[in-house]
Each structure stands twice: as structure tokens, then as C-alpha cells.
N, C-alpha and C positions, 0 to 999 in steps of 0.2 A: 655603673656596671650595666652592660647591655643585657636585655632579656632574651631568653632562648625559649622557643616553643618546640615541643616534641610532639610527634604524631605517630600513631601506630594503628594499622588496620588489623582487625581481628575478625575471623570468621567463626560463627557459632551456629551449631545445629540444635534446633529445639523441636521436640515432638509436641504437636498441638492437636487436640481433639476439637474438631469444628462444632461438636455438640455443645461445647462450653460457651459458644457465642450465640447471641440471638440473631434472627434473620436481618433485622435492621442494621446491625453492626456489619454483617457480612456484605449486605447490599451497598452500604456506604463505602466499604473498602474497595469493592469492585468498581464503583463509580469513580472513586479517587484515582484508580489506575486506568480509567478509560475503558473498562471492560463492562459489558452489559448491553442492554437494549436501549435504543433511543425511545423517546416518548412517541415519535412517529411510528416506530415498529410496534410498540405496544398497542397503539390505536388501530393499526392494521390488523393485528391479531384479534383484537376485540371484534372487529367487523367480520373477520373470517369465522370466529366462533359463533357469532349470531347467525351468519348465513348457513353454517353447518347444522346448527340446531333446527333451522327451518327447512333443511334439505334443499337449499338453493345453491347455484353454482358460485364458486369463489376462486376459481383459477386466476382471474384477473388480479385479485388481491394478493394471491401467492406470488405472482410476478412482481408486484409492487414491493412485497416484503423482501424477496430475494434481492431486488435492486437496492433497497435501502440498507439491507444488512451487509451485503458484500460488494455492492457497486457494479454488479453485472446483471444484465437482463438475459432471460432465456430466449 
């Protein structure tokens, strides 16, 4: 007797409170979806933060950040 496979798609809505998840789980989920900041962008932000703390110009780094984040230069 031949086998038969049945398939049914079901849509379900679930209310989720993000407070129930720890930060690491949320960051992992974002990374798995390709959402988030690249390590390059994080490094640029660290440099910007350091320059801001010491009251030095950081516009050139902002341009680099914009370029790496959205692929467009100002």
C-alpha cells in the first residue's frame, strides 16, 4: 500500500513579553535573522564614543559608520 503524506499550514498568533527573555537570547535571535550591527560598526562606535568623551572631532567616523551601516556616503 502506498504511503500518503498530508501537510497543513497553520497560522498562530502569540503574545510575547520580551522581558521574559534575557539580552543574550534576543541578540542571538537578531543575529540569526541578519539584524544588528556588524563588528566593524561596533568598533567605529567605540572610537566615536572615545572621541566624544575627549571633546575631539569625530565627523569622519560618523561618515564611516553611515557608510558601513547603509552603504551610502554623505
